[in-house]
C-alpha positions as CSV (number, residue, x, y, z in Angstrom):
1,X,-102.1,-98.8,132.1
2,X,-105.0,-101.3,132.2
3,X,-105.6,-103.5,135.3
4,X,-105.1,-106.6,133.3
5,X,-101.7,-105.4,132.1
6,X,-100.9,-104.2,135.6
7,X,-101.8,-107.7,137.0
8,X,-99.4,-109.2,134.5
9,X,-96.5,-107.1,135.6
10,X,-97.3,-107.8,139.3
11,X,-97.2,-111.6,138.5
12,X,-93.5,-111.1,137.4
13,X,-92.4,-109.7,140.6
14,X,-90.5,-111.5,143.3
15,X,-92.6,-112.1,146.4
16,X,-90.7,-109.6,148.4
17,X,-91.4,-107.0,145.7
18,X,-95.1,-107.9,145.8
19,X,-95.3,-107.6,149.6
20,X,-93.5,-104.1,149.4
21,X,-96.1,-103.1,146.6
22,X,-99.0,-104.1,148.9
23,X,-97.7,-102.0,151.8
24,X,-97.4,-99.0,149.5
25,X,-100.8,-99.7,148.2
26,X,-102.2,-99.7,151.6
27,X,-100.4,-96.5,152.6
28,X,-101.8,-94.9,149.6
29,X,-105.4,-96.1,150.5
30,X,-104.7,-94.7,154.1
31,X,-104.0,-91.4,152.8
32,X,-107.3,-91.2,151.0
33,X,-109.5,-92.8,153.8
34,X,-110.9,-89.6,154.8
35,X,-112.4,-89.2,151.4
36,X,-114.6,-92.2,151.8
37,X,-118.2,-91.3,153.1
38,X,-119.2,-93.0,156.3
39,X,-122.4,-94.8,156.1
40,X,-125.1,-93.3,158.5
41,X,-125.4,-96.6,160.3
42,X,-121.7,-96.7,161.1
43,X,-121.8,-93.1,162.3
44,X,-124.8,-94.0,164.5
45,X,-122.9,-97.0,166.0
46,X,-119.6,-95.0,166.6
47,X,-121.7,-92.3,168.4
48,X,-123.5,-94.9,170.5
49,X,-120.1,-96.4,171.6
50,X,-118.7,-93.0,172.4
51,X,-121.7,-92.2,174.5
52,X,-121.4,-95.5,176.2
53,X,-117.8,-95.0,177.0
54,X,-118.4,-91.4,178.3
55,X,-121.1,-92.7,180.6
56,X,-118.9,-95.4,182.1
57,X,-120.9,-98.2,180.5
58,X,-118.0,-99.9,178.9
59,X,-115.4,-102.0,180.6
60,X,-112.1,-101.4,178.8
61,X,-109.2,-104.0,178.8
62,X,-105.7,-103.4,178.1
63,X,-104.2,-105.1,175.2
64,X,-102.0,-107.4,177.3
65,X,-105.0,-108.9,179.1
66,X,-107.2,-109.2,175.8
67,X,-104.4,-110.9,174.0
68,X,-103.8,-113.3,176.9
69,X,-107.6,-114.1,177.0
70,X,-107.7,-114.6,173.3
71,X,-104.6,-116.9,173.5
72,X,-106.1,-119.2,176.1
73,X,-109.6,-119.3,174.7
74,X,-110.7,-122.3,172.7
C-alpha cells in the first residue's frame, strides 16, 4: 500500500481511531528502537552523564519536586 493511499484511509477514520492508531504505531516503533544506531556523540554524552552520576557530581531531584518547580516557574 502506498503512503498516499494509507494517508487517505487515515483521513477517513474517526479521531478516536486515529489516536488508537498512533498509539499502535508508537508501540511498533518502540519494539524496533534497539535497531536504530546510536550516534557516537550521543553515546559519549550518555557515558559522560553516567560517569558524573557515579562520581556524585549530579544532584538528582524526585519527580514531585521537579514538577512543582516547573509549575511555579515563569
